[in-house]
N, C-alpha and C positions, 0 to 999 in steps of 0.2 A: 344545390341542381333541386330546388323547390316546384314540380310538375304538376301538382294541383295548383298552387298559386300561380303558376305561370299559365294554366290553361285559365285560369279567372281573369285575371289579366286580357289575355287576348282576347277571350268572350267580351271583355268591355271596351276593348280597344275597335272592335267590329260593330257595333252598337253606333259608334259617334263616325265610323269610316263611309265616304260616298262609295257606293256598288263601282262606280265609276272609277275610281282613286286607284292610283297604280301601287300600292299598298295593299289594297284591300284583297286582294288573292294570295300574295304570300302568308299575309297575317291568319287568309283562314284556313289555307290547309295546314299550317302551324296547331292553330287552334282544333282543327281536326285531327290531326297525329296527336293531339294530346290528351283527346276526350277518354279513350279505352284506358291509356294509363293513370290519367287523373285516377278515375275510376277507381281500377285495379287497387292501386295505393290505398286509397280510401277503404276499402272492403277489409286490407292486411291492418291497416292504420287499425278500425273497429273492431277487428274479430280478437285482434290483437288484447285489447282492451278489455273486452269482457270474457276471454278466456282470465287474463289475470284478475278482473275482479271475481271469477268464480271461485279462485284458490284461496281468496280473504275470509278470514273467520267470520262470524256472523259479525260481531262486532264491529268489525272494521267495516264491513258491507254498510251496517246500519250510520256509522261515521262518515263514510262517504256520501253515503244521499242524504245526508244532512246537511254536508257540505253543497252538494249539489242544488239543494231545495232551497240552501239560503241564498246562492247567488239567484236562483229564479226569483225569489221573493224582493228581492233586492232591489232590480230589475224593474219588477211589478211597481213599487214604491216611486221608482225614480218617476215611471211612466205617469204615475198619480200625481206626483207632484209639478211634474210638466205642465198636466192638464188641467191645474189648480189653477186661477186667475189670482192676481199678483196682489190684487189689493186684499183675499182670502185668505193666503197661503202665510204661514209663521214668517217665511221674509219677509211677506207684505205688511205685517203687522207690526215689524218692528224687532224679529226676531234677529239674533246674531247672525253675520252672513256665513253661509252654508252650515249654519245648527240644523235643518229641518232634512240636509241631505245625505245620503247614505255611503259613507265612505269607501274609495276603493274603486276599483272597475273589475267590474265580476267577468268581460268576455263573453258574458252572456249573450242571447236578441236583443235587438236593440228596442227602445224605448216604443212598446204599442203593438210588439209582435207575441205573435204564439212562441209561451218555450218552445225549444227545442228538446227532444228525446234524445239527442244524440251527445254521450260525454266522453271523453278518455280518460282511462286510469293515469296519473302520474304518484309517486309519493308523498310530493307537495302537497296535494290536496287532500289524500288520506291522511296524513298527520296533523293537518292543520283540523279537517273534519272530527278526527277522534278528541283533537285538546278542544275544541268547542264544546264535541256533543255530552263529553266529560265535565265540564265546568258548567253546562246548564246540570244535567241528568244524574251525573253520577256514574253509579251502577244501576240505576234502578230502570227495570223492564219498561218498556213503551205500552200506553194505557191509552183507551179509546177519546179516554178525555184530556191527553195533551195540547188535541187543537185549539187554538186560542180563535176567539172571536172574529172572522169575517168581515164584521158589517163596516169596519173601516172604509174596506177598501170598495164597496157600493152602496154605502148610506151617509147619510150626514156626518160631519165628525168636527170637533172643533180642536184647537191650536194646541192644547197639550195634549189630545188624543191623539193627534198627528203626530207631534215631537214621538210619544212614550212610544206607539208602534213602531213609527223608522228605527230608535235606538234599541228596540226590543230584541232578545234575540230568538231565530226564526224556532217556529216549533217543528215537528214531526208527528206523522201516527203509522201505524205497521199498513195503511194503505196506501200514502204517500209512499214510501221504500217499495212495497210490490210496486208502484205505477212505476216509478224511477231506475229499478233494476230490474225490468218484465224482460228486457232481452238478455240479463244475461244469464251464460247457458244454466240449468239446472241439473242435468241427466249424463250420465255416458254417452245418450243418444245427441245428446244438445251440443256437447262437447266436439264430438265426434263431426258433427254437421260445420260445425267453426271452423275446426280444421282444414276439412274440405276444403269451404271458402279460403282460408289462405293458402295453401296448396293448387287449388286451381289458378287463383290470383299471381303467385310469384309464378307460375307460367307460362301466362298469357303478358307478364310482362317480360320475363325473359325474352318472348317472341316480338313482343311489341316493341323494347329497344333497338331492336336489333334491324326490323324492319319497318320501323317507321323513323326512328330518329337515325340510323344508324350506329350507334351508340353500345359498341360493344363489350366497354367497360361495364356500363350499368347491366347489361346485359348477361353479364358472368358472374355480375355480384348476386342476379337473382335468380338463377338459376343455379347457384351454388348453393346459395340458403334453402331454396325448395330441397336438394340432394344431402345436405345437412340436418335439416330438419324431417322430412319425410322420407328418411333411408329405403321405405319402401313405394314412394311413389310409385304411382300406373304411370308416372311420365318419362319413367328413369331413362328409358333409350331416347326418345325425343327429348329430352334436356341434354344428355349426355352429349348427342347428336348436336346441339347446338352450343352448346359449350366448344365441342370442337373447333367447328367453323367460327366463332369467335375470337377462339384464341388463337387461331390461324390466320384469322384478318389482324389480328393484333401485334403478332410475331413470336407469338409466347409458342417457340418453336417445341421445345420441352416438355410442356403442359398439355399440349395439342398431342403430340407424339403417345403419352401417359394415355389418354383419355379414349384415344383410335385402338390402343393395344385393349381397353377395359373395352371397350365396343367387338372389336374383335372376338374377345375370349368368352362372353358373357353373350351375345347376339350375335353369333356366323352364319345364322340361314335368315336374317330378315333384308328386306331389301335395302335399309341403309347401306347395313354393313356390304353388302354386295357388291352395292355403286362405288364403295369407297373402295373395296379389294379390286372392282374392273371398273374403268372409268368410261366402258363403253355397255356397261347393265343398262344403265338407263336406256340410251338408246336402243339397244335389242329388245329391251324391255317394251318400249313404246313401240317399233317395229311388230312385234309378236303381237300384242295388243292391238294395234290396227291391223292385222293379217285376222286375227281372230273375230274381229266385228264385220270385216269385208266378210269373213267363211257363213257368218249366223247371217246377214243381208242375203246373201246367195241362197242360205237354205228356206230363208223364210221366203221370199223370190218365189221358190219351186211350190213351197205349198200354195202362195195367193194364187198360182198359173193351177193348184188342182194336180200337181207331178207328186202326192202324197207319197210315190216309192221311193220317187228321189230325193226327198227331202226325209225322209226317215234314213234311208242310205249315209249320209249326209251328218245325221244327226248320231248314227250308231257311231260313225269314225271320229266323231268331234275328241273323245274323250285321247285317243290316239294319238291326236295332231297335235290338242294344246293341254292335254292332261286332265284327268277327273277332275281334278279341282278349279279349272278354269273359271274364269269371274262372269260369262256367260250362259253357266251350267243350269242355272234356276230357268231359263228362258228354253233352253236345248230342251229342256225337261218336259216344261209345259208346252213345247210345240210337238214336242214327242208323243204327247197324249192326244192332241187334236189331228197329228194324223195317225193315230190307231185308230181314235175314233171315226175318222172318215172310210178307214180302211174296212173293219172290223164291226163297225157299228155302235150305238151307245152304251151299251151293257160294258163292251173293252172297254171304252171313252173314261165312264165311269169310277172303271177300277184303276186303271189307269194312273188318273187322278189324283184317288186316294195313297199310290206308292207316292205322288208327287207332295203329296201337303203330309206325307206321315214322318 
């Protein structure tokens, strides 16, 4: 299930489908549903790679940067060769076929495009980078004069110079390394920021898989990874709730019951748990909220009609009817100050406003 490539596939398909094609709207819906999913997957992959690199030794970081720069330089050389007239190129002058070409596919940007700063850490690239790095430079420290002349890429060159440059090993400077690794976390704050991005993305995926794709299995995978990697996450309550729903829909009765017990034990006074314990809770809550809104509208209507005493009396009674922490308490407090201002004057109004904002 490669959702990132699936998103790209659907986007490409939409570019060639006419809007009146019967397949257009279903394809567009799939592409739209995958947009946020692909984005969050990409965030996790990138931040995990950056965190993995941040844990490497300085020598390993240099080796990885060396490998990445080598790939980019090979792509630039390929682009240069593709733009060279056939009769001026080494191949056109009788060189052996392929002699002037860089071997291998770097997997980097297309010829002629700007090199991307995106990279993903993998052990194979690291080991290859260390091997190439040490073969070229051993244990020597980096020095500014390691950079070879780049005139080949910008000026005139001959056959021998071109071939020599193409087969020569890539060189790298401190500035190159800093540029390539600039997004790698350096401080504890940077690491925490990267982990926060991963945590947010995992929770988002748990919701999106269930709500956009109705894929409860993938939702469970993402949410369980979230709780495993970040047990103190701010999303714990919501993640457990979504896990309960997903396992219920999947028919995993035992696991759903286990999560239900965790919710009841750890979050007994939340709306989520109350709604699980009492099937009528949501309906009753909505009814209570509707009555509260109606009551406020009646109070505000009395104020607008100049019935300040009536409005104030209703405001004073609202905590008794709907609780001191009801969702409209701030509005009632401001309306109360306005009633007092009209009944007792400007100074009383100002004093009451101070109480509201305190």
